[in-house]
C-alpha positions in Angstrom: 4.7 9.7 -18.7 4.0 7.1 -16.0 3.7 3.4 -16.1 1.3 1.3 -14.1 1.4 -2.5 -13.8 -2.3 -2.9 -13.1 -5.4 -0.6 -12.8 -5.4 -1.0 -9.0 -2.2 1.1 -8.8 -4.0 4.1 -10.5 -5.3 6.9 -8.4 -9.0 6.3 -7.5 -10.4 9.3 -9.4 -9.1 8.1 -12.7 -9.1 4.3 -12.1 -12.3 3.7 -14.0 -10.6 5.0 -17.2 -7.6 2.8 -16.5 -9.8 -0.3 -16.0 -11.5 0.4 -19.4 -8.2 0.8 -21.2 -6.7 -2.2 -19.5 -9.6 -4.6 -20.1 -10.4 -3.4 -23.7 -6.8 -3.0 -24.8 -7.6 0.4 -26.4 -6.4 3.9 -25.7 -8.7 5.9 -23.4 -8.7 9.7 -23.2 -9.8 11.4 -20.0 -9.4 14.7 -18.1 -7.8 15.0 -14.7 -7.3 18.4 -12.9 -8.3 20.2 -16.1 -5.6 18.4 -18.0 -6.3 16.1 -20.9 -4.5 12.8 -20.6 -4.5 9.3 -22.3 -4.2 5.8 -21.0 -2.3 3.6 -23.5 -2.3 -0.2 -22.9 1.0 -1.8 -24.0 1.6 -5.5 -24.3 4.7 -7.6 -24.1 3.6 -11.1 -25.0 0.5 -11.7 -22.9 1.6 -9.2 -20.2 -0.1 -5.8 -20.4 0.8 -2.6 -18.6 -0.7 0.9 -18.8 1.1 4.1 -19.8 -0.4 7.4 -18.7 0.6 10.3 -20.9 -0.3 14.0 -21.4 0.6 14.0 -25.0 1.3 11.1 -27.4 4.2 13.2 -28.6 5.9 11.9 -25.4 6.0 8.5 -27.1 8.6 7.4 -29.6 7.6 3.9 -30.6 11.2 2.7 -31.2 12.1 3.6 -27.7 8.8 2.8 -25.9 9.2 -0.9 -26.3 12.6 -1.0 -24.6 11.4 1.5 -21.9 8.5 -0.7 -20.9 10.5 -3.9 -21.0 13.2 -2.4 -18.8 10.7 -0.9 -16.4 8.8 -4.2 -16.0 12.1 -6.1 -15.4 13.3 -3.6 -12.8 10.0 -3.5 -10.9 10.7 -5.4 -7.7 7.5 -6.6 -5.9 8.8 -6.6 -2.3 7.5 -9.5 -0.2 4.8 -8.6 2.3 7.2 -8.9 5.3 9.6 -6.4 3.9 6.7 -3.9 3.2 5.5 -4.3 6.7 9.0 -3.8 8.2 9.5 -0.7 6.1 6.5 1.0 7.7 8.5 1.2 10.9 11.2 3.3 9.2 9.4 6.5 8.1 12.3 9.0 8.0 13.1 12.4 6.8 16.6 11.2 5.8 16.9 11.3 2.0 19.7 8.7 2.0 20.4 6.0 4.6 21.6 2.5 5.2 19.9 -0.5 6.8 21.9 -2.7 9.2 20.7 -6.2 10.2 22.4 -7.6 13.3 22.2 -11.4 14.0 22.6 -12.4 17.6 22.6 -15.7 19.5 21.7 -14.5 23.0 20.0 -11.7 24.9 23.4 -10.5 26.1 24.6 -10.2 22.5 21.5 -8.3 21.6 21.8 -5.9 24.5 25.5 -5.3 23.8 24.8 -4.6 20.1 22.0 -2.2 20.8 24.2 -0.3 23.3 27.2 -0.1 20.9 24.9 1.2 18.1 22.8 3.5 20.2 24.7 6.7 19.3 24.3 6.2 15.5 21.0 4.4 14.9 17.8 6.3 14.0 15.6 3.4 14.9 15.7 -0.3 15.5 13.1 -3.1 15.4 13.3 -6.8 16.0 12.3 -9.4 13.4 12.8 -13.2 13.3 15.8 -13.2 15.6 17.4 -10.1 14.0 17.7 -6.5 14.9 17.1 -4.1 12.0 18.7 -0.6 12.4 18.2 2.6 10.3 21.6 4.3 10.0 22.5 7.7 8.4 24.3 7.3 5.0 27.5 8.9 6.3 28.0 6.6 9.2 30.8 4.0 8.8 30.1 0.6 10.4 32.9 -1.8 11.0 31.8 -5.1 9.5 32.0 -8.0 11.9 30.3 -11.4 12.4 26.6 -11.1 12.3 26.5 -7.5 10.8 24.8 -7.3 7.5 24.9 -3.9 5.9 23.0 -2.5 2.8 24.4 0.0 0.4 23.2 3.7 0.6 19.5 3.7 -0.4 16.6 6.0 -0.5 13.8 3.4 0.1 13.6 1.4 3.4 12.2 -1.6 1.4 15.4 -1.8 -0.7 17.7 -1.4 2.3 15.9 -4.0 4.3 15.9 -6.4 1.3 19.6 -6.0 0.8 20.6 -6.5 4.4 18.2 -9.5 4.9 19.6 -11.0 1.7 23.1 -10.9 3.3 21.8 -12.2 6.6 19.9 -15.1 5.0 22.6 -16.4 2.7 26.0 -15.2 4.0 25.6 -14.4 7.7 27.5 -11.2 7.6 29.0 -8.7 5.2 28.2 -5.6 3.1 25.9 -5.6 0.1 28.5 -4.1 -2.3 30.8 -7.0 -1.5 28.3 -9.6 -2.8 30.6 -11.1 -5.4 33.4 -11.6 -2.8 30.9 -13.2 -0.4 29.7 -15.5 -3.2 33.3 -16.7 -3.8 34.0 -17.2 -0.1 30.8 -19.1 0.8 29.0 -22.0 -0.8 25.2 -21.5 -0.9 22.5 -23.8 -2.4 20.1 -22.3 -4.9 20.2 -25.4 -7.1 16.4 -25.5 -7.5 16.7 -22.2 -9.5 19.8 -23.1 -11.5 18.1 -23.6 -14.9 16.0 -20.5 -14.6 18.9 -18.4 -13.5 21.1 -19.6 -16.4 18.4 -18.6 -18.8 17.9 -15.1 -17.3 21.6 -14.4 -16.7 23.1 -15.8 -19.8 20.5 -15.7 -22.6 18.6 -13.3 -24.7 15.2 -14.7 -24.0 12.4 -14.8 -26.6 9.7 -12.2 -26.1 6.9 -14.7 -26.3 8.1 -16.0 -22.9 8.3 -12.6 -21.3 5.3 -12.7 -19.0 6.2 -16.3 -17.9 9.7 -15.2 -17.1 8.5 -12.1 -15.2 6.2 -14.2 -13.1 8.9 -16.7 -12.3 11.5 -14.0 -11.7 9.1 -12.4 -9.1 8.6 -15.7 -7.3 12.4 -16.1 -7.2 12.8 -12.5 -5.9 10.2 -13.0 -3.1 11.5 -16.4 -2.1 15.3 -15.6 -2.0 15.5 -11.7 -1.9 18.0 -11.9 -4.8 17.4 -9.6 -7.8 19.2 -10.9 -10.9 18.5 -7.6 -12.7 20.9 -5.7 -10.4 24.5 -5.9 -11.6 26.2 -6.8 -8.4 23.7 -9.5 -7.7 23.8 -10.8 -11.3 27.6 -11.2 -10.9 27.2 -13.0 -7.5 24.6 -15.4 -8.9 26.8 -16.1 -11.8 29.6 -17.0 -9.4 27.3 -19.2 -7.3 26.1 -21.1 -10.4 29.6 -21.6 -11.7 30.8 -22.9 -8.4 27.9 -25.3 -8.1 28.7 -26.8 -11.5 32.4 -27.3 -10.8 33.7 -23.9 -11.9 32.5 -24.0 -15.5 29.5 -23.0 -17.5 28.2 -24.4 -20.8 25.0 -23.4 -22.6 22.4 -26.2 -22.4 20.4 -27.2 -25.5 17.2 -26.1 -24.0 15.7 -24.5 -20.8 12.6 -25.3 -18.7 11.7 -21.6 -18.3 8.0 -21.5 -17.5 
């Protein structure tokens, strides 16, 4: 079973069947590589995704709803700049880390590159930062300007995590986000009401597509992902601090 968010993600040879299923909202059977398969459109509010199955026996309706909802929530549409940066880090390493180094002068940049030359598998410059690909087993001493991802298997995710640290905290490690949130005040007040809704409420399903759309705008603009536990905790701390250390449930939210 595989889930597609739109027909354009489907392989070209079977895309026409996906487009028919998606547009008509009906199940479409087709054959691919001598295997009979079915596209099943599934809707959450006014958001529709496609599920590609070999046999409908794969589907248990009581579980399918939660599976689709969870998959859509966890799907991170990386910003274009991160996708482009990731293309420079094609690697055979199955696990690795991404280190972003912030520097204030050419001398700092040269010293940093020299000190990391024995452990980095690649480095590129972006927007005043150096971005390094590091093996998973390498230990890097955190210091000012060093922003380190957790161990990842996708360059996009490692770059997002390390740039998130660089943008909002200046230095630190991704797995220490709650600690960083306590130590530093950051301003994401324009997103406060939306974050309180997504972090602290069981939102109504009729709002699902609107929430997903706004969530993805928030992700692209800030690099934060409220669905990941460590970031959810950090965002909760940030909101609590911005409101004087307390949180009370408002009567209503402006969600969409």
